[in-house]
N, C-alpha and C positions, 0 to 999 in steps of 0.2 A: 545393689539397693534392695530395700524390702518395701514391697508394694502391697497396700491393702485395697481390695477391689469389692465394692458393695453394689449389689445388683447385675447379675448375670443372666437377664432374660434374652430377648431376641437380638437387641443390639449389644448390651453389655457382655453377654456370653462370648460372642465371636471376637469381641475387642479384647477381653481378658485372655481368651485363649491364645491370641496372636502375640500377646505380650509374654505369655509363658513360652510360646515356641520360638519367638524370635529374638528374645533377649536373655540375659543371664541373672535376670532379677528373681528374687524369691517372692512368689506371688501368694498371699493369703485371701481366700474368697468368702463372702457371705451373701446369702441370699435365702429367702423364705421357702424357696423350692429346692429340696435336696437334690432331686434329678439335674437341677441346672447347676448345681454346685459341682456334682460329680463330673460333668462334661469337662470341667476345668481341673479338678483334681486327678482325673484319668491321665492328664497330660503333663502332671507333676506340680500342679498348685496344691495348696494346703487349704483345708477347710476350717473356717471358724465358726464359733457357735453364737456369736453376737457381734453387734457393731462395735462394741467396746474391745472385744478381742481382735477384731480386725484393724482397728485404729492404733492400739498401743504397740509401739516398737517399729512402726512402719515409717519409713522415710517420706513416702508419697500415699495419701489416701485418695482413691478415685470413686466416684459414684456415677451410675448410669440408671436413672430411675424415670418411670413413666410420667409423673405429674409433679407440678412445682410444689404442692402440698406434701408429696413424699420426700422431696429434697430438702424442704424446710425441716420436716419432722426428723429425718435422718441426721441432719447436720446440727440442728439446734436443739433437738428435743431431748427429754431426760435420757441420761446415759448415751446420748448420741456422740457424733464424732467430736463436737466442740468440747464436751464434758471429758474426753479422753485424749485429746490431742494436746501435745507440747510444743514449746517454742523450738523452731528449727524444722519442724515437719511442715509438709505441704499439702493443701487440699485442692483436688482438681474435680470439678463438676462437669461431667460429659452430657448432661441431660439437656432437652430442650425446655428452658425455663424462661421467667420474665426478667428482663434486665433489671428491673427494679427490686425483685426478689434476691437475685445473686449479689446486687451491691448492698442489700441488708445484711445477707449472711457473710459477705466478705468484711464488713465493717466489725461484725461480732468477732470474727477471727482475728481481724488485724489488731484488735484491743487485746488479744492474747498472744501477739506476736507471731502469728501464722500467715503465711503467704497463701493466697488463693488464686486460682485461674478459673475462669469459665472457658470450657473447651468443647461446644456442641459439634456434632459431627453431621456430614451429609453423605448419602449415597446408598441408604438403605441397606437391608440385611444381607444381600449378595456381596455388596463392596466390603461390608463389615467382616464377612467370612474371608474374603481374599485379600484383606488388608489394604485396600484401595480407597479408603474414605477420604474425604476432604475434611480436615480438622481445623476449626475456626477459633482461634484463642485470644482471649482478652486477659490482660494482666501485665505485671511488671516483666520487663525484658528480660532481666537476669533469672527470673523464675521460669519464663518460657524457655530459655536457653538450657537451663538445668534439667528440664524435664523433655528435651527434644528427643532423645532416643526412645522415650514411651511413646510419643506421638508418632514416629517414624515406625514403630513396630505395629501400630494399628493403622496408619493411613499413607496415601501416596502423595497427598497434598496438605501441606501444613501451612496455614495463614496465621500470622500474628497482626491483628487488626486494631490494637489500640489497648485502652485501659479495661480494667475489670468491667464486664457488662456489654463491652462492644462486641465479643465473640458472639453473644446472644442476639444483639442487635443486627448483626450480619446474617445470622442464621434464620431470623424471623423474615428478613428481606428475601432470602432465597426461596424460603418455603412457600411465602406467599406467591411467588411467580409460579412455582410448580402447582401449586393448588388451583390458581385461576387458569394455566394452561391446561390442566387435566379435564376441568369442566368444558373449556373450549374444544378439545379433542373430542369429547363425548358428543357435544352438540354437532360438531362438523361430521362426524361419521354416521350420525342418524340423519342428518340432512342429505348426505350424499346417497345414502341407501334409499331414502325416501324418493329422492329423485331419479332412482333406477340404476345408480351406479353400483358396480361390483366392490364390496368392501375390501377386498385385496388390492383391486386396482387402485382405490383411494389411498391406500397405504404405500403402494408402490410408487405412485407419483408424487405424493406429498413429501416423503421422506427424502427425496432429490430435488425438491423445489423449496420455494421461499416460505411455505407454511410450515416447515419442518421445526421440531424443537426437542429438547431432551424428553419433555412429557410426551410428546407424540411418538417418539421412537421407543420409548419405554412402556407406555401404557396402551398404545393401538394395538400392538400384538396380543397383550393380554385380553383386550376387549374382544378381538377378533377370535381368539381361542377360547372365549369365555372361561378364562382362567382368574378366578377372583380369590385365590388363596393369597393371605395377606403377606405382603413385605413389610408393609405398614398397614394399619387399619384406618377406616374412615373415622373411627372414633379418634384415634391420635391425631388425624389431621384436623379434625374440628377442634381439638384441644389446641392445637398449634394455632388455628385461626383465631381463636378467643384470645391468645397471647398477642397476635399481631394487631387485632383491631384495637384491644386495649392500649397497646403501646403506641398506636397512631393517635388515638385519643389524647393520651398524655402528652404528645408532642404538638398536638393541634394540626395533624396532618389529614387531609380527606383521602380516604381510599375505598373508592366507589366499588371497584371490582371485588376486592377482598371481601366486602361486606355482602355484596350480591351473591358471590359464589359460595360464602359460607352457608347461605340459605340452601343451597343444591346440596351441600354435604348434610345439611339438617334434615332435608326431605329423605336422603337416602338412609339416614339413622332411623327415621320415623318408619321407613318402610322395611326395616330389618336387616338392613345391608351393613350395619355398623362395625361388625366385626370382619368384614371382608376388606380386600384391597381397594385402593381408590378406583381402580379400573372399573369397579362395580357401579360407579356412576352412570355408566352407559345405560344400565337397566332403568334409571329415572326417565331418561330422554326417549329411550323406547317405549315406555308406557305412555308418555305424553302425546308421541307422535303416531302411536299404533303401528310400529314397525319393529321388525327384530334384524339386527345388523348381521349377526352369523348364527349358525346352528349349534347345536350342543345343549346342555342343560341350562 
């Protein structure tokens, strides 16, 4: 199979490299960053000079892009994927997008006889690198089945959750839980330290007690170590929250905690933490409470 992969940044890069390493497919790569492309071509991928070159001749075209506007431009824009794809090819978007946007894109592709899947991923950059992502797919069952080996090259858990757009609906639900929980973790650590508890003791107790969660077990150690290097940035999380709250409004669903915690991310962005990991939220509560959870910078 010939695969065209567009967008090989923090998430797309390791996913693309795992397809190259773990399958026999021919992979052609395009990104605006030549260094990112080279990490894939060094493993056996081929570099393309444009979206058109990546798309033409590929059995499957995949995108992993940061913003919904980027997906729309690459897929529907002048000389984009739609302008160069032909019947019989498949388009898969791995980005975190709005369900309404992917349905709009899917309708345009369907009119040309092109199958599309939305397949957002969860697990962050570490699991992207190890090939242990969860991949949440929406689209026709026969198209999902035909692309199964691609998904299995990138992820450990592959879920087909319904029609086109449902993969993104599920991803937004998942992300909302992580973001709300991350704020709760920061609040709890600051409260405990203000009360005189040792931060490592808080972690040791909670991780084996009822207060634990994936967010606690993954974020708390980074907060204690003051390791704010981005696995994903606060800016990206804020973008996802915009998608989540807009989606909830479309459905008429109140999401109180999602809206309140989004403002904490906004405070962090305003404080200059926007390019740091979500664990940097701890600094917002430290400033408000006048306490420092741990040493270091």
